[in-house]
C-alpha positions in Angstrom: -2.8 5.2 -11.9 -3.4 2.9 -9.7 -6.3 0.8 -11.0 -8.3 -2.8 -10.9 -5.7 -3.7 -13.6 -2.8 -3.2 -11.8 -4.5 -4.8 -8.2 -4.8 -7.8 -10.3 -1.2 -7.3 -11.5 0.2 -8.1 -7.7 -2.9 -10.5 -7.2 -1.5 -12.4 -10.1 1.9 -11.7 -8.6 1.2 -13.8 -5.4 -0.6 -16.2 -6.9 0.2 -19.9 -7.2 -2.0 -23.2 -7.6 -0.8 -24.4 -3.8 -2.1 -21.3 -2.5 -5.9 -21.2 -1.6 -6.2 -17.6 -0.2 -5.2 -14.5 -1.9 -5.1 -11.3 0.5 -5.5 -8.0 -1.0 -5.0 -4.5 1.2 -6.2 -1.6 -1.1 -4.6 2.0 0.9 -8.2 4.5 -0.6 -8.1 8.4 0.0 -10.4 8.8 2.6 -12.1 12.2 2.4 -11.7 13.0 6.2 -8.7 12.7 8.9 -8.7 14.0 12.5 -11.8 15.7 11.7 -11.3 17.4 9.4 -12.7 18.0 5.6 -9.9 16.4 2.9 -10.1 17.2 -0.7 -7.1 14.8 -1.9 -3.2 14.6 -1.2 0.0 14.4 -2.9 2.6 11.5 -2.5 5.8 12.9 -2.5 8.8 9.5 -2.3 12.8 9.5 -2.7 14.3 8.4 -5.1 14.8 5.0 -3.3 11.2 4.3 -2.0 10.6 2.0 -5.0 14.1 0.2 -4.3 12.9 0.5 -0.6 9.1 -1.1 -1.2 11.3 -4.4 -2.9 12.9 -4.8 0.4 10.1 -4.2 2.3 8.6 -7.2 0.1 11.6 -9.4 -0.3 12.2 -9.4 3.5 8.5 -10.1 5.0 8.4 -13.0 2.1 11.7 -14.4 3.7 10.1 -14.4 7.2 7.1 -15.5 6.2 8.1 -17.7 3.6 4.8 -16.6 1.6 4.4 -15.0 -1.6 3.8 -10.7 -1.2 3.9 -8.3 -3.6 3.0 -4.6 -3.1 2.9 -1.1 -5.4 2.5 2.2 -3.9 1.4 5.0 -5.7 3.2 9.2 -5.8 1.7 12.5 -7.2 -2.0 13.3 -6.9 -4.7 11.8 -5.7 -8.1 12.3 -5.2 -10.4 11.3 -2.8 -11.5 7.3 -3.7 -7.9 7.1 -5.3 -6.1 3.4 -4.5 -2.8 4.8 -3.0 -2.0 1.3 -1.9 -2.1 -2.1 -3.0 -0.5 -5.2 -1.2 -0.9 -9.1 -1.6 -0.4 -12.5 -0.2 -1.0 -15.6 -0.5 -1.0 -19.0 1.1 -2.5 -22.0 1.4 -4.9 -20.6 4.6 -6.9 -17.5 5.0 -4.6 -16.8 8.8 -1.3 -16.5 7.2 -2.3 -15.0 3.8 -4.3 -12.4 6.2 -1.0 -12.2 8.7 1.7 -11.7 5.7 -0.7 -8.8 4.1 -1.0 -6.9 7.1 2.6 -7.2 7.9 3.8 -5.7 4.3 2.0 -3.0 5.3 3.1 -2.1 8.5 6.3 -2.5 7.2 6.0 -0.8 4.3 4.0 2.3 6.3 7.5 2.3 8.7 10.5 2.0 6.1 9.3 3.2 3.1 10.4 6.9 2.5 6.9 8.9 1.1 5.8 11.8 2.5 2.0 12.9 2.3 0.6 16.3 1.8 -3.4 16.7 3.4 -5.6 19.1 1.6 -8.1 20.1 3.5 -11.6 21.9 1.9 -10.3 25.3 4.2 -7.5 25.5 1.8 -5.3 24.4 4.7 -2.7 21.9 4.7 -0.3 19.8 6.0 2.6 17.6 5.6 2.2 14.0 7.5 5.1 11.5 7.9 8.2 14.1 7.8 
């Protein structure tokens, strides 16, 4: 489970004495999508998903020269659960914000993870297939 301890561990992975900014993004399961009330979701991942997350982190670190780290949760989640934690650190906030945003976008675009949303009316839909 991704909880505060895991988020702190991701932040600690990027912390350094020369870094005055640590930016962390937590992707949280929301209760509505596309005008439909959501009760929860299931994340399914390709067996290579963790390796792809590592490659995303490595490529963003190489491109920006900054420290970055991320973890993504799989399985069943309910509203309010944290699905993704991504962090970046830098000497100043602007670079940390930009690197964290780039990392999240890269993960969303490249990591083979599929999401099934469950709605209050009993229907569900797959996203990202």
